[in-house]
C-alpha positions as CSV (number, residue, x, y, z in Angstrom):
1,M,125.0,88.5,67.1
2,K,128.3,89.3,68.9
3,I,127.4,91.4,71.9
4,G,130.2,93.1,73.8
5,I,129.8,94.2,77.4
6,L,132.1,96.6,79.2
7,G,132.3,95.3,82.7
8,G,132.2,91.8,83.9
9,G,130.3,92.2,87.1
10,Q,127.1,90.8,88.5
11,L,124.9,92.9,86.2
12,G,126.5,91.6,83.1
13,R,126.4,88.1,84.6
14,M,122.6,88.3,85.1
15,L,122.1,89.8,81.7
16,I,123.9,86.9,80.1
17,Q,122.1,84.3,82.3
18,S,118.8,85.8,81.2
19,A,119.8,85.9,77.5
20,L,121.2,82.3,77.3
21,K,117.8,81.2,76.1
22,Y,118.5,83.1,72.8
23,D,121.2,82.6,70.2
24,D,124.0,85.2,70.7
25,E,127.6,85.3,71.7
26,F,128.5,87.4,74.7
27,Y,132.0,89.0,75.2
28,T,133.0,90.8,78.4
29,L,135.9,93.1,79.4
30,D,136.9,93.5,83.0
31,P,140.1,94.2,84.9
32,A,139.5,91.4,87.4
33,S,140.5,87.9,86.2
34,D,137.8,86.3,88.4
35,A,135.0,88.8,87.5
36,P,131.5,87.3,87.8
37,C,131.3,87.0,83.9
38,H,134.7,85.4,83.4
39,N,133.3,81.8,83.2
40,I,130.0,82.5,81.3
41,S,131.2,84.6,78.4
42,Y,134.1,85.1,76.1
43,F,136.2,87.0,78.6
44,T,138.9,89.5,78.2
45,Q,140.9,90.8,81.1
46,G,141.6,94.5,80.6
47,N,140.9,98.1,81.6
48,F,137.6,99.4,80.4
49,N,138.9,102.9,81.1
50,D,141.7,102.6,78.6
51,Y,141.0,104.0,75.1
52,E,142.9,101.5,73.1
53,T,141.7,98.5,75.1
54,V,138.0,99.5,74.6
55,L,138.6,100.2,71.0
56,N,140.2,96.9,70.3
57,F,137.6,95.0,72.4
58,G,134.7,96.6,70.5
59,K,135.9,96.8,66.9
60,D,134.7,93.3,65.9
61,K,131.4,93.3,67.8
62,D,127.9,93.9,66.4
63,V,126.9,96.0,69.4
64,V,128.7,97.2,72.6
65,T,126.9,97.9,75.8
66,I,127.9,98.6,79.4
67,E,127.2,97.2,82.9
68,I,129.1,100.0,84.6
69,E,129.2,103.6,83.5
70,H,132.8,104.4,84.4
71,V,134.2,103.4,81.1
72,N,136.1,105.2,78.3
73,A,133.3,107.0,76.5
74,D,135.7,108.6,73.9
75,A,136.6,105.1,72.7
76,L,132.8,104.3,72.5
77,A,132.3,107.4,70.4
78,E,135.1,106.3,68.0
79,L,133.4,102.9,67.7
80,E,130.2,104.6,66.8
81,K,132.1,106.4,64.0
82,Q,133.3,103.1,62.8
83,G,129.8,101.8,62.5
84,I,129.6,99.8,65.7
85,R,126.3,100.1,67.6
86,V,126.8,101.4,71.1
87,V,123.9,101.1,73.6
88,P,123.3,103.5,75.2
89,N,125.1,105.9,73.0
90,A,128.5,107.3,73.9
91,N,127.2,110.8,74.5
92,I,124.7,110.0,77.2
93,I,127.2,107.7,78.9
94,K,129.7,110.6,79.0
95,T,127.0,112.9,80.3
96,I,125.8,110.6,83.1
97,Q,129.3,109.4,84.2
98,Q,130.1,112.9,85.3
99,K,127.8,114.3,88.0
100,I,128.4,117.9,86.9
101,L,127.3,117.2,83.3
102,Q,124.4,115.0,84.6
103,K,123.1,117.8,86.8
104,E,123.4,120.4,84.0
105,F,121.5,117.9,81.7
106,Y,118.6,117.9,84.2
107,K,118.6,121.7,84.4
108,A,118.7,122.2,80.6
109,H,115.7,119.9,80.1
110,N,113.6,121.1,83.0
111,I,113.8,117.8,84.8
112,P,113.3,118.5,88.5
113,S,116.5,117.9,90.5
114,P,117.7,119.5,93.8
115,E,119.4,122.9,93.5
116,F,123.2,122.6,93.1
117,Q,126.5,124.4,92.9
118,V,129.5,123.2,90.9
119,V,132.8,123.3,92.7
120,W,135.9,122.6,90.6
121,N,138.6,123.0,93.4
122,S,138.9,123.6,97.1
123,D,139.4,127.4,96.8
124,E,135.9,128.0,95.6
125,K,133.4,129.4,98.2
126,I,130.4,127.1,98.8
127,I,127.2,129.1,98.8
128,M,124.7,126.3,99.4
129,P,123.2,126.4,102.8
130,L,123.9,123.7,105.4
131,P,123.2,120.8,105.4
132,F,124.2,119.9,101.9
133,V,125.3,116.8,99.9
134,Q,128.7,116.6,98.2
135,K,128.9,114.3,95.2
136,M,132.3,113.7,93.5
137,N,132.1,114.5,89.8
138,T,133.4,111.1,88.7
139,G,133.9,107.6,90.0
140,G,131.1,107.4,92.6
141,Y,128.8,104.4,92.9
142,D,127.2,102.2,95.6
143,G,127.3,105.0,98.2
144,K,130.9,105.9,97.4
145,G,131.7,109.4,96.4
146,V,128.7,110.9,98.2
147,Q,128.8,112.5,101.7
148,V,126.5,114.8,103.8
149,I,128.0,117.9,105.2
150,K,125.8,118.8,108.2
151,T,127.8,121.4,110.2
152,E,130.6,123.9,109.7
153,D,132.9,121.5,111.5
154,D,132.3,119.0,108.7
155,F,133.9,121.4,106.2
156,Q,137.2,119.9,107.1
157,N,136.0,116.6,105.6
158,L,135.2,118.1,102.2
159,W,136.8,116.4,99.3
160,K,139.2,118.6,97.4
161,E,138.2,117.5,93.9
162,A,135.6,118.6,91.4
163,S,132.1,118.1,92.9
164,V,128.5,118.9,92.9
165,I,127.3,120.6,96.0
166,E,123.6,119.8,96.2
167,N,120.7,121.0,98.4
168,M,119.6,118.4,100.8
169,V,116.1,117.2,100.3
170,D,113.8,116.4,103.2
171,I,113.2,112.9,102.1
172,D,109.9,111.0,102.7
173,K,110.7,108.0,100.3
174,E,113.5,107.0,98.0
175,L,112.1,105.7,94.8
176,S,113.4,104.2,91.5
177,V,111.9,103.8,88.1
178,I,113.5,101.8,85.4
179,V,112.7,102.9,81.8
180,A,113.7,101.4,78.5
181,R,113.8,102.7,74.9
182,N,114.8,100.8,71.8
183,E,116.2,102.2,68.5
184,K,112.7,102.3,67.0
185,G,111.7,104.8,69.7
186,E,109.4,102.4,71.6
187,T,109.5,102.9,75.4
188,N,108.4,101.0,78.4
189,T,108.5,101.6,82.2
190,F,108.7,99.2,85.1
191,P,106.4,99.9,88.1
192,V,108.0,102.3,90.6
193,T,110.1,100.6,93.3
194,E,110.8,102.0,96.8
195,M,114.4,101.7,98.0
196,V,115.2,101.3,101.7
197,A,118.8,102.1,102.4
198,D,121.2,100.7,105.1
199,P,122.1,103.9,106.9
200,K,125.5,102.6,108.0
201,L,126.8,101.3,104.6
202,N,124.8,103.8,102.5
203,L,123.9,100.8,100.3
204,L,120.5,99.6,99.2
205,D,119.0,97.3,101.9
206,F,115.6,96.4,100.5
207,N,113.6,97.0,97.3
208,V,109.8,97.0,97.6
209,C,107.5,96.9,94.6
210,P,104.9,98.1,93.8
211,V,104.7,101.3,95.9
212,L,101.4,102.9,96.9
213,L,101.6,106.4,95.5
214,T,99.1,109.2,95.2
215,E,97.9,110.0,91.7
216,D,99.8,113.3,91.8
217,V,103.1,111.7,92.7
218,Q,102.6,109.0,89.9
219,E,101.9,111.8,87.4
220,Q,105.1,113.6,88.5
221,I,107.1,110.5,87.9
222,D,105.4,109.8,84.5
223,A,106.3,113.4,83.5
224,I,109.9,113.0,84.6
225,T,110.4,109.7,82.7
226,E,108.8,111.1,79.5
227,K,111.1,114.2,79.6
228,F,114.1,112.1,80.3
229,L,113.5,109.7,77.5
230,N,112.9,112.5,75.1
231,A,116.0,114.4,76.2
232,V,118.3,111.3,76.2
233,N,117.5,110.5,72.6
234,S,119.3,107.1,72.8
235,P,118.3,103.5,73.1
236,G,119.0,102.1,76.5
237,L,117.8,100.9,79.8
238,F,118.0,103.6,82.5
239,A,117.4,103.6,86.3
240,I,116.1,107.0,87.5
241,E,116.6,107.3,91.2
242,L,114.1,109.7,92.8
243,F,113.4,111.5,96.1
244,L,109.8,112.0,97.2
245,D,110.0,114.9,99.7
246,K,107.7,115.5,102.6
247,E,105.8,118.1,100.7
248,G,104.9,115.5,98.0
249,K,107.3,116.8,95.3
250,V,109.4,114.3,93.3
251,W,113.1,115.1,92.5
252,V,115.6,113.2,90.4
253,N,118.6,112.2,92.6
254,E,120.7,110.6,89.8
255,T,120.4,108.3,86.8
256,A,122.3,105.1,85.9
257,P,122.5,104.4,82.2
258,R,122.4,100.6,82.8
259,L,120.9,97.7,84.7
260,H,120.5,98.6,88.4
261,N,120.2,97.1,91.8
262,S,116.8,98.6,92.2
263,G,115.4,96.4,89.5
264,H,116.5,93.0,90.8
265,Q,113.1,92.0,92.2
266,T,111.8,92.1,88.6
267,Q,113.4,88.7,88.1
268,E,110.5,86.9,89.8
269,G,108.1,89.8,90.5
270,N,107.3,91.0,87.0
271,T,106.2,89.4,83.8
272,N,109.7,90.2,82.4
273,S,112.9,91.2,84.2
274,Q,115.1,94.2,83.7
275,F,117.6,91.8,82.2
276,E,115.2,90.5,79.6
277,Q,114.3,94.1,78.8
278,M,118.0,95.1,78.5
279,Y,118.6,92.3,76.1
280,R,115.7,93.4,73.9
281,V,117.0,97.0,73.9
282,V,120.5,95.8,72.9
283,K,119.0,93.7,70.0
284,N,116.5,96.4,69.1
285,L,113.6,93.9,69.5
286,P,110.1,94.7,70.6
287,L,110.2,95.7,74.3
288,A,108.9,93.3,76.9
289,D,105.8,93.9,79.0
290,T,106.8,94.9,82.6
291,D,103.6,94.4,84.7
292,A,104.0,93.4,88.3
293,I,102.8,89.9,89.0
294,T,102.5,90.4,92.7
295,Y,104.3,92.2,95.6
296,S,108.0,91.6,95.3
297,G,111.1,92.6,97.2
298,M,114.8,92.2,97.3
299,L,117.5,92.2,99.9
300,N,121.2,92.5,99.2
301,L,123.6,89.8,100.4
302,V,126.5,92.0,101.7
303,G,129.8,90.9,103.2
304,A,129.5,91.1,107.0
305,E,131.8,93.4,109.1
306,G,134.9,91.7,110.2
307,Y,135.0,88.9,107.6
308,S,137.4,88.8,104.6
309,G,138.4,85.8,102.5
310,K,136.7,82.8,100.9
311,V,133.0,83.4,101.2
312,V,130.6,81.3,103.3
313,Y,126.8,81.9,103.3
314,E,125.7,81.1,106.8
315,G,122.0,80.1,107.1
316,M,121.5,79.7,103.4
317,E,120.1,76.2,103.7
318,D,117.3,77.4,105.9
319,V,116.5,80.3,103.4
320,L,116.3,77.8,100.6
321,K,113.5,75.9,102.4
322,L,111.3,79.0,102.3
323,P,108.5,79.3,99.7
324,E,108.5,82.2,97.1
325,T,112.1,83.0,98.0
326,Y,114.8,83.1,95.3
327,V,118.5,83.2,95.8
328,H,120.9,84.9,93.2
329,L,124.6,84.6,93.9
330,Y,127.1,86.6,91.9
331,G,130.0,84.1,91.5
332,K,132.3,86.1,93.7
333,T,134.6,83.8,95.7
334,E,136.1,86.4,98.0
335,T,134.1,88.4,100.5
336,K,134.9,91.6,102.4
337,P,132.9,94.0,104.5
338,G,130.2,95.8,102.5
339,R,130.9,93.9,99.3
340,K,127.7,92.9,97.3
341,M,127.9,89.1,97.0
342,G,124.3,88.3,95.9
343,H,120.7,89.1,96.5
344,I,117.5,87.3,97.5
345,N,114.1,88.0,96.0
346,V,110.9,87.4,97.9
347,L,107.2,87.4,96.7
348,A,104.1,88.1,98.8
349,D,100.4,88.9,98.5
350,C,100.6,92.3,100.2
351,R,103.2,94.8,101.4
352,E,103.0,93.9,105.0
353,E,103.6,90.3,104.3
354,L,106.5,91.2,102.0
355,M,108.2,93.4,104.6
356,E,107.8,90.6,107.2
357,K,109.4,88.1,104.9
358,L,112.3,90.4,104.0
359,V,113.1,91.2,107.6
360,K,112.9,87.5,108.5
361,V,115.2,86.4,105.6
362,K,117.7,89.2,106.4
363,G,118.0,87.8,109.9
364,M,118.5,84.3,108.7
365,V,121.6,84.7,106.5
366,R,125.0,86.2,107.0
367,V,127.9,86.5,104.5
368,I,131.0,85.5,106.3
369,S,134.3,83.8,105.4
370,E,136.1,80.6,106.2
């Protein structure tokens, strides 16, 4: 099967790496000539936001999927009309890639998400009480396009473009659940992961899985995933990012219609990874089982402050000596501050041991430059 992927980043790279054990051809489209997928796929350099480029890329493929949601969804809709399978479908990609439509989708389907106000321009009065979160309608990812407005003095920092103004949740934990659905309507869900963020970079720092949750919280998450999959009505793999507030209520923060950073620990921590599952969804195969084998966690390898240029992984040899520690690099030759360059997965027998290992490994390795 000819499988086209819009985006040639690390998610596409790891999907292809996982699927190389099967018999398919992978084609990728990315604007960067040295994108992580450029040397492990039939690679096309081009703009995945350009209508004609996406149309031409997809027209001879059996199926087209994405590893980034900021793509030309109108071109994907046209490909569907021409008989090309698009996973997930163009409509849900278009809905999720715009924060305003995404929030209205949750509201329409009674999926719990923080109260919000839509602001189309800078003249509109904001009625949400302080503090609140501003999310740009389009283009945000990895902590970009999201900011907290805490005081009236912060109003001067408001972005002037279309945004969602969202009530700020009193967060106890940030959680993620990765769900899959194939064209036959079969569904499967990975165990819930806790996400620990780096407060400075607003990037994911650690994943920890499984999470000890009360029966009530787990039931809320199960109800959310069921409602979401029914409402989405599309094959796909989706990462639903959640807030657990200090009152024990679960809220949907946002959803990614693709593979996700919060599922990387599944590579060694689960019977099958999110990448295996995504491949099966794209091929409309029976879904893989997703049970956790043991406690697993992940830490991102992020470019250190003050270093730009050809990447050097300081301390990596010592990390490679550690048991149950797995390095995944993304094939990016140039580092810069805050850039995701890879990740490391760690296994352990209990949560306490896992956290100790993650903190230890984080202190051992730095992403610097020559």
